[in-house]
TORKOL-4160 file (C-alpha; in steps of 0.2 Angstrom, whole numbers, padded with zeros to 4 digits, m for minus):
177
<pt num="1" X="m0058" Y="m0271" Z="0964"/>
<pt num="2" X="m0051" Y="m0256" Z="0971"/>
<pt num="3" X="m0060" Y="m0240" Z="0969"/>
<pt num="4" X="m0045" Y="m0230" Z="0974"/>
<pt num="5" X="m0033" Y="m0221" Z="0960"/>
<pt num="6" X="m0019" Y="m0231" Z="0957"/>
<pt num="7" X="m0005" Y="m0216" Z="0961"/>
<pt num="8" X="0010" Y="m0217" Z="0953"/>
<pt num="9" X="0022" Y="m0222" Z="0966"/>
<pt num="10" X="0011" Y="m0237" Z="0967"/>
<pt num="11" X="0016" Y="m0241" Z="0949"/>
<pt num="12" X="0033" Y="m0238" Z="0953"/>
<pt num="13" X="0032" Y="m0250" Z="0970"/>
<pt num="14" X="0024" Y="m0263" Z="0958"/>
<pt num="15" X="0039" Y="m0262" Z="0948"/>
<pt num="16" X="0051" Y="m0269" Z="0962"/>
<pt num="17" X="0039" Y="m0283" Z="0964"/>
<pt num="18" X="0048" Y="m0291" Z="0950"/>
<pt num="19" X="0065" Y="m0287" Z="0956"/>
<pt num="20" X="0061" Y="m0292" Z="0973"/>
<pt num="21" X="0056" Y="m0309" Z="0967"/>
<pt num="22" X="0070" Y="m0310" Z="0956"/>
<pt num="23" X="0081" Y="m0305" Z="0970"/>
<pt num="24" X="0074" Y="m0318" Z="0984"/>
<pt num="25" X="0079" Y="m0331" Z="0969"/>
<pt num="26" X="0096" Y="m0326" Z="0970"/>
<pt num="27" X="0097" Y="m0329" Z="0987"/>
<pt num="28" X="0089" Y="m0346" Z="0986"/>
<pt num="29" X="0102" Y="m0349" Z="0971"/>
<pt num="30" X="0115" Y="m0345" Z="0985"/>
<pt num="31" X="0109" Y="m0358" Z="0996"/>
<pt num="32" X="0107" Y="m0371" Z="0986"/>
<pt num="33" X="0115" Y="m0386" Z="0987"/>
<pt num="34" X="0125" Y="m0385" Z="0968"/>
<pt num="35" X="0133" Y="m0402" Z="0961"/>
<pt num="36" X="0140" Y="m0409" Z="0945"/>
<pt num="37" X="0132" Y="m0412" Z="0934"/>
<pt num="38" X="0121" Y="m0396" Z="0937"/>
<pt num="39" X="0102" Y="m0399" Z="0939"/>
<pt num="40" X="0091" Y="m0391" Z="0927"/>
<pt num="41" X="0082" Y="m0381" Z="0941"/>
<pt num="42" X="0099" Y="m0372" Z="0945"/>
<pt num="43" X="0103" Y="m0370" Z="0927"/>
<pt num="44" X="0086" Y="m0361" Z="0923"/>
<pt num="45" X="0087" Y="m0352" Z="0937"/>
<pt num="46" X="0104" Y="m0346" Z="0934"/>
<pt num="47" X="0099" Y="m0343" Z="0916"/>
<pt num="48" X="0085" Y="m0331" Z="0921"/>
<pt num="49" X="0095" Y="m0322" Z="0934"/>
<pt num="50" X="0108" Y="m0317" Z="0920"/>
<pt num="51" X="0094" Y="m0312" Z="0909"/>
<pt num="52" X="0087" Y="m0302" Z="0922"/>
<pt num="53" X="0100" Y="m0293" Z="0928"/>
<pt num="54" X="0107" Y="m0289" Z="0910"/>
<pt num="55" X="0088" Y="m0284" Z="0903"/>
<pt num="56" X="0081" Y="m0276" Z="0918"/>
<pt num="57" X="0093" Y="m0272" Z="0934"/>
<pt num="58" X="0106" Y="m0260" Z="0923"/>
<pt num="59" X="0092" Y="m0252" Z="0914"/>
<pt num="60" X="0082" Y="m0248" Z="0929"/>
<pt num="61" X="0097" Y="m0241" Z="0938"/>
<pt num="62" X="0100" Y="m0230" Z="0922"/>
<pt num="63" X="0082" Y="m0224" Z="0920"/>
<pt num="64" X="0083" Y="m0221" Z="0939"/>
<pt num="65" X="0099" Y="m0211" Z="0939"/>
<pt num="66" X="0094" Y="m0201" Z="0922"/>
<pt num="67" X="0075" Y="m0199" Z="0923"/>
<pt num="68" X="0068" Y="m0199" Z="0939"/>
<pt num="69" X="0080" Y="m0194" Z="0949"/>
<pt num="70" X="0084" Y="m0178" Z="0939"/>
<pt num="71" X="0066" Y="m0175" Z="0939"/>
<pt num="72" X="0065" Y="m0175" Z="0957"/>
<pt num="73" X="0079" Y="m0165" Z="0962"/>
<pt num="74" X="0075" Y="m0152" Z="0946"/>
<pt num="75" X="0056" Y="m0150" Z="0957"/>
<pt num="76" X="0063" Y="m0151" Z="0974"/>
<pt num="77" X="0060" Y="m0134" Z="0984"/>
<pt num="78" X="0077" Y="m0126" Z="0991"/>
<pt num="79" X="0081" Y="m0130" Z="1008"/>
<pt num="80" X="0078" Y="m0145" Z="1018"/>
<pt num="81" X="0068" Y="m0154" Z="1005"/>
<pt num="82" X="0080" Y="m0152" Z="0992"/>
<pt num="83" X="0093" Y="m0157" Z="1004"/>
<pt num="84" X="0085" Y="m0172" Z="1008"/>
<pt num="85" X="0082" Y="m0178" Z="0990"/>
<pt num="86" X="0101" Y="m0174" Z="0985"/>
<pt num="87" X="0104" Y="m0186" Z="1001"/>
<pt num="88" X="0094" Y="m0199" Z="0996"/>
<pt num="89" X="0098" Y="m0198" Z="0978"/>
<pt num="90" X="0117" Y="m0200" Z="0982"/>
<pt num="91" X="0114" Y="m0214" Z="0992"/>
<pt num="92" X="0104" Y="m0223" Z="0980"/>
<pt num="93" X="0117" Y="m0220" Z="0966"/>
<pt num="94" X="0130" Y="m0226" Z="0978"/>
<pt num="95" X="0120" Y="m0240" Z="0980"/>
<pt num="96" X="0116" Y="m0245" Z="0962"/>
<pt num="97" X="0137" Y="m0245" Z="0960"/>
<pt num="98" X="0141" Y="m0254" Z="0975"/>
<pt num="99" X="0127" Y="m0268" Z="0969"/>
<pt num="100" X="0134" Y="m0268" Z="0952"/>
<pt num="101" X="0152" Y="m0272" Z="0960"/>
<pt num="102" X="0144" Y="m0285" Z="0970"/>
<pt num="103" X="0136" Y="m0294" Z="0954"/>
<pt num="104" X="0151" Y="m0294" Z="0945"/>
<pt num="105" X="0159" Y="m0303" Z="0960"/>
<pt num="106" X="0146" Y="m0318" Z="0957"/>
<pt num="107" X="0142" Y="m0315" Z="0938"/>
<pt num="108" X="0157" Y="m0327" Z="0931"/>
<pt num="109" X="0148" Y="m0341" Z="0941"/>
<pt num="110" X="0130" Y="m0338" Z="0937"/>
<pt num="111" X="0134" Y="m0339" Z="0920"/>
<pt num="112" X="0143" Y="m0354" Z="0921"/>
<pt num="113" X="0128" Y="m0362" Z="0929"/>
<pt num="114" X="0116" Y="m0355" Z="0917"/>
<pt num="115" X="0125" Y="m0365" Z="0904"/>
<pt num="116" X="0124" Y="m0380" Z="0914"/>
<pt num="117" X="0142" Y="m0381" Z="0919"/>
<pt num="118" X="0148" Y="m0382" Z="0937"/>
<pt num="119" X="0153" Y="m0368" Z="0946"/>
<pt num="120" X="0155" Y="m0366" Z="0966"/>
<pt num="121" X="0146" Y="m0352" Z="0966"/>
<pt num="122" X="0151" Y="m0340" Z="0981"/>
<pt num="123" X="0136" Y="m0343" Z="0994"/>
<pt num="124" X="0141" Y="m0328" Z="1004"/>
<pt num="125" X="0143" Y="m0315" Z="0993"/>
<pt num="126" X="0125" Y="m0321" Z="0982"/>
<pt num="127" X="0116" Y="m0321" Z="0997"/>
<pt num="128" X="0124" Y="m0304" Z="1002"/>
<pt num="129" X="0121" Y="m0296" Z="0988"/>
<pt num="130" X="0103" Y="m0303" Z="0987"/>
<pt num="131" X="0098" Y="m0296" Z="1004"/>
<pt num="132" X="0107" Y="m0278" Z="0999"/>
<pt num="133" X="0098" Y="m0277" Z="0983"/>
<pt num="134" X="0081" Y="m0281" Z="0993"/>
<pt num="135" X="0086" Y="m0268" Z="1006"/>
<pt num="136" X="0091" Y="m0255" Z="0993"/>
<pt num="137" X="0072" Y="m0258" Z="0985"/>
<pt num="138" X="0064" Y="m0257" Z="1002"/>
<pt num="139" X="0072" Y="m0239" Z="1006"/>
<pt num="140" X="0067" Y="m0234" Z="0988"/>
<pt num="141" X="0049" Y="m0239" Z="0991"/>
<pt num="142" X="0049" Y="m0233" Z="1012"/>
<pt num="143" X="0058" Y="m0217" Z="1010"/>
<pt num="144" X="0063" Y="m0211" Z="0991"/>
<pt num="145" X="0046" Y="m0215" Z="0981"/>
<pt num="146" X="0036" Y="m0206" Z="0996"/>
<pt num="147" X="0048" Y="m0190" Z="0996"/>
<pt num="148" X="0048" Y="m0189" Z="0976"/>
<pt num="149" X="0027" Y="m0190" Z="0975"/>
<pt num="150" X="0026" Y="m0177" Z="0988"/>
<pt num="151" X="0039" Y="m0167" Z="0979"/>
<pt num="152" X="0030" Y="m0170" Z="0961"/>
<pt num="153" X="0013" Y="m0168" Z="0966"/>
<pt num="154" X="0010" Y="m0152" Z="0962"/>
<pt num="155" X="0021" Y="m0149" Z="0946"/>
<pt num="156" X="0010" Y="m0161" Z="0935"/>
<pt num="157" X="0026" Y="m0173" Z="0933"/>
<pt num="158" X="0022" Y="m0183" Z="0947"/>
<pt num="159" X="0013" Y="m0197" Z="0933"/>
<pt num="160" X="0026" Y="m0193" Z="0920"/>
<pt num="161" X="0041" Y="m0193" Z="0932"/>
<pt num="162" X="0037" Y="m0210" Z="0939"/>
<pt num="163" X="0027" Y="m0218" Z="0928"/>
<pt num="164" X="0036" Y="m0214" Z="0913"/>
<pt num="165" X="0052" Y="m0222" Z="0923"/>
<pt num="166" X="0042" Y="m0236" Z="0924"/>
<pt num="167" X="0034" Y="m0242" Z="0907"/>
<pt num="168" X="0048" Y="m0251" Z="0901"/>
<pt num="169" X="0055" Y="m0259" Z="0917"/>
<pt num="170" X="0037" Y="m0266" Z="0921"/>
<pt num="171" X="0036" Y="m0275" Z="0902"/>
<pt num="172" X="0053" Y="m0283" Z="0905"/>
<pt num="173" X="0050" Y="m0287" Z="0923"/>
<pt num="174" X="0035" Y="m0297" Z="0919"/>
<pt num="175" X="0046" Y="m0309" Z="0908"/>
<pt num="176" X="0055" Y="m0314" Z="0922"/>
<pt num="177" X="0040" Y="m0317" Z="0935"/>
């Protein structure tokens, strides 16, 4: 058992564990040989992914954009810190829109598979979306979250700004891992 205090950034990072596992599952689905009739394993995986995307991913994006990003921008010091935070927030928000668009491109096929109906899932699009989401999550953890923790450390909002954001996601994500 670790004696180190758990930081809010670590809590937020743990939120990405479930996201990463589910996008690894999308990657695996995208590389699967799908036949007719659809195997129970493929159907279960697709069903889980549809529910996860609808119940977790979209809410995760919304909460980041409405809560975490705003707190970080409001607390960033004018100058290079604010400039860097704005650039990261703009990048992450644009990535959210691009990832949502990519999902729309495969969603109908994944939903068919979730119902046990045969569909020719676009393997390249599925794998690409999974890899793009994984890169997005790693960028948040490696670049944005450390900056967020630094910006919020003296405000008393570090815990509020990050753990409040993850509270709902952690409960939902745990159902999918």
